[in-house]
C-alpha positions in Angstrom: 46.9 163.7 328.7 46.8 160.0 327.8 49.4 160.3 325.1 52.5 160.1 327.4 50.9 157.3 329.5 50.2 155.2 326.4 53.7 155.8 324.9 55.4 154.9 328.1 53.6 151.7 328.7 54.0 150.7 325.1 57.7 151.5 324.6 59.1 148.9 327.1 57.3 146.0 325.4 58.7 147.2 322.0 62.2 147.5 323.4 62.6 143.8 323.9 62.2 143.2 320.1 64.2 146.2 318.9 67.3 144.1 317.9 65.2 141.5 316.0 62.5 143.4 314.2 63.3 146.5 312.1 59.6 147.6 311.8 59.2 147.5 315.6 62.5 149.4 315.9 61.1 152.1 313.6 57.8 152.2 315.6 59.7 152.5 318.9 61.7 155.5 317.5 58.5 157.1 316.2 56.7 156.6 319.6 59.7 158.1 321.5 59.9 161.0 319.1 56.2 161.8 319.5 56.5 161.5 323.3 59.5 163.9 323.3 57.6 166.4 321.2 54.5 166.2 323.4 56.4 166.8 326.6 58.6 169.5 324.9 55.6 171.6 323.8 53.2 170.7 326.7 55.2 169.8 329.8 52.1 170.2 331.9 50.8 167.0 330.4 53.8 165.1 331.8 53.3 166.8 335.2 49.7 165.5 335.3 50.7 162.0 334.2 53.5 162.0 336.8 51.1 162.9 339.6 48.5 160.4 338.5 50.9 157.5 338.2 52.6 158.4 341.4 49.6 157.2 343.3 50.2 153.6 342.0 53.7 153.3 343.3 55.0 149.8 342.4 51.7 148.7 341.0 52.7 150.1 337.6 56.3 149.1 337.6 57.9 148.7 334.2 59.8 145.5 333.3 63.1 147.3 332.8 65.0 146.5 336.0 65.1 143.5 338.3 63.0 145.2 340.9 60.9 147.0 338.4 61.0 150.7 337.4 58.1 152.8 338.6 56.2 154.3 335.7 56.0 157.6 337.6 59.8 157.7 337.9 60.2 157.0 334.2 57.8 159.9 333.4 59.5 162.2 335.9 63.1 161.6 334.7 62.3 161.7 331.0 60.0 164.7 331.3 62.5 166.6 333.5 65.4 166.1 331.0 63.1 167.2 328.1 61.8 170.2 330.0 65.3 171.3 331.0 66.4 171.0 327.4 63.4 173.1 326.4 64.3 175.8 328.8 67.9 175.9 327.6 66.9 175.9 323.9 64.3 178.6 324.4 66.5 180.5 326.9 63.5 180.6 329.2 63.9 183.4 331.7 62.6 181.1 334.5 66.0 179.4 334.5 67.7 182.6 335.4 65.0 183.5 337.9 66.0 180.6 340.1 68.6 182.5 342.2 66.0 185.2 343.0 64.1 182.8 345.4 65.9 181.7 348.5 64.1 178.3 348.6 65.5 177.5 345.1 69.0 178.0 346.6 68.4 176.2 349.8 67.3 173.0 348.2 70.6 172.3 346.3 72.6 173.6 349.2 70.9 171.1 351.5 71.8 168.4 349.0 75.4 169.6 349.0 75.5 169.4 352.8 74.2 165.8 352.6 77.0 164.9 350.2 79.7 166.5 352.4 78.3 164.8 355.5 79.1 161.4 353.9 82.6 161.6 355.4 81.0 161.1 358.8 78.6 158.3 357.8 78.9 155.0 359.8 76.9 153.2 357.1 77.9 154.6 353.7 75.5 152.3 351.7 72.5 153.4 353.7 73.5 157.0 353.5 73.8 156.8 349.7 70.3 155.3 349.5 68.9 158.3 351.5 70.8 160.8 349.3 69.3 159.1 346.2 65.8 159.5 347.7 66.5 163.2 348.3 67.9 163.7 344.8 64.5 162.3 343.6 62.7 165.0 345.7 65.0 167.7 344.3 64.1 166.7 340.7 60.4 166.7 341.6 60.8 170.1 343.1 62.5 171.7 340.1 60.2 169.9 337.6 57.2 171.4 339.4 58.8 174.8 339.6 59.6 174.8 335.9 56.2 173.5 334.9 53.6 175.2 337.2 53.4 178.8 336.2 49.8 179.5 336.8 47.7 179.3 339.9 44.9 177.7 338.0 47.1 174.7 337.2 47.3 173.9 341.0 43.5 173.2 341.0 44.0 170.7 338.1 46.9 169.1 340.0 44.7 168.7 343.1 42.0 167.1 341.0 44.5 164.6 339.4 46.0 163.8 342.8 42.5 163.0 344.2 41.7 160.9 341.1 44.9 158.9 341.7 44.0 158.6 345.3 40.6 157.2 344.4 42.3 154.4 342.4 44.7 153.7 345.2 41.9 153.6 347.8 39.8 151.2 345.6 42.9 148.9 345.5 42.9 149.2 349.3 39.3 147.9 349.4 40.3 145.0 347.2 43.1 144.2 349.6 40.8 144.4 352.6 38.6 141.8 350.9 41.1 139.5 349.4 44.1 140.0 351.8 46.6 140.8 349.0 47.0 143.0 345.9 50.3 142.0 344.3 49.6 138.3 345.1 46.7 138.4 342.7 49.3 139.3 340.0 51.8 136.7 340.9 53.9 139.2 343.0 54.4 141.3 339.9 53.1 144.7 338.8 50.1 145.2 336.5 52.6 145.8 333.6 54.6 142.7 334.3 57.5 144.4 336.1 59.2 143.2 339.2 58.1 144.5 342.7 60.6 145.1 345.5 60.5 142.5 348.3 59.9 145.3 350.9 56.6 146.1 349.1 55.5 142.5 349.3 56.1 141.8 353.0 53.8 144.3 354.6 52.2 143.6 358.0 49.3 141.2 357.9 45.7 142.0 358.7 46.2 145.6 357.7 45.7 147.5 354.5 49.2 148.1 353.1 48.0 149.5 349.8 50.2 149.8 346.7 52.9 151.2 348.9 53.2 147.9 350.8 53.4 149.8 354.1 50.3 150.3 356.2 51.6 153.4 357.9 52.6 155.2 354.7 49.4 154.1 353.0 47.4 155.5 355.8 49.2 158.8 355.7 48.8 159.0 351.9 45.1 158.4 352.3 45.0 161.2 354.8 46.6 163.6 352.3 44.0 162.6 349.6 41.2 163.0 352.2 42.5 166.6 352.8 42.6 167.5 349.2 39.1 166.0 348.6 37.8 168.0 351.5 39.3 171.2 350.0 37.8 170.5 346.6 34.4 169.9 348.2 34.2 173.6 349.0 35.6 174.6 345.6 33.1 172.8 343.4 29.4 173.6 343.7 27.9 170.9 341.5 26.0 168.3 343.5 27.3 165.3 341.5 31.0 166.3 342.0 30.4 166.9 345.7 28.8 163.5 346.1 31.8 162.0 344.3 34.1 163.8 346.7 32.2 162.6 349.7 32.5 159.1 348.4 36.2 159.7 347.9 36.6 160.8 351.5 34.7 157.8 352.8 37.0 155.5 350.8 40.0 157.3 352.2 38.6 157.0 355.7 38.0 153.3 355.2 41.7 152.9 354.1 42.9 154.9 357.1 41.0 152.7 359.5 42.0 149.5 357.7 45.7 150.5 357.7 45.4 150.7 361.5 48.0 153.4 361.6 47.8 155.6 364.7 50.1 158.2 363.1 47.9 158.4 360.0 44.7 158.6 362.0 46.1 161.3 364.4 47.6 163.3 361.5 44.3 163.2 359.5 42.3 164.2 362.6 44.6 167.2 363.3 44.6 168.4 359.7 40.8 168.1 359.6 40.5 170.3 362.8 43.0 172.9 361.4 41.1 173.1 358.1 37.8 173.4 359.9 39.1 176.1 362.2 40.3 178.2 359.3 37.5 177.9 356.8 34.7 180.6 357.0 31.5 178.6 357.5 28.4 179.2 359.6 27.8 176.8 362.5 31.0 175.0 361.5 31.7 173.5 364.9 28.2 172.0 365.1 28.8 170.6 361.6 32.2 169.4 362.6 30.8 167.5 365.6 28.3 165.8 363.4 31.0 164.8 360.9 33.3 163.5 363.5 30.4 161.5 365.0 29.6 160.1 361.5 33.2 159.1 361.1 33.1 157.3 364.4 30.0 155.4 363.3 31.6 154.6 360.0 34.7 153.2 361.8 32.4 151.0 363.9 30.8 149.7 360.8 34.1 148.9 359.2 35.2 147.1 362.4 32.0 144.9 362.3 32.2 144.2 358.5 35.9 143.5 358.4 36.7 141.8 361.7 40.0 140.3 360.4 41.5 143.8 360.0 43.8 144.8 362.9 41.8 147.9 363.8 
């Protein structure tokens, strides 16, 4: 799984010397060839790396554009093109199965409606940006549809999503302590890439996370909390369960520190819905104890971090 990640973070640094150093040019071509081969024969590896790096947002921006190119976006676009080429070369029947599902048709149709609606836009530049964001979602959708062919892979995807969430939540703890994340790196990414100004000017006295937006960070932590809660009932080993409990506490800390009412309300409702559906004895008594524990935990965070706008 680490091969695409290593290749992608190595290639940009080689790219700057391609025109001046023939050995580095050869090395870059070899790395790109190996990466293409790995993704071609094992597209699930690219999917896993995309989900993992997606958690870091601008924190792993590549120094390829002025505002930095997200590593997750680089993996997604390159892997999608390679996977699509693989499907066409092998004449994969999945490509011809797309029209058989109505949702596969509705996604591009909705994109077409958005393009047509540009004639009524009063702010064409803003509309184009929104369409670009939706195109990104369309690519993600079809990349996942082409890659995930077994239900067992969804479990691995959930595990990787939680692992990425752990890293993002730890960075949130660092921000709560130091007051900044990107400032420690000179307002750059960990890989030396640029970071958009919108990510750097998040509201003060709140945990903005790698997203640079307290509300979005809080909602993302709520999603990670939900996945960690689901995995808690999937795995039976005590060590893994303790790790998942620690993950949920980290997510809860970030949700509280983000001071996002929407994130807190959404997480609370999703917790209640999950608890209502899961078959468990004395679950409402247990839920009451858990909610009480969360309240106590929130009070502790409030006392230990008085500068946060909780």
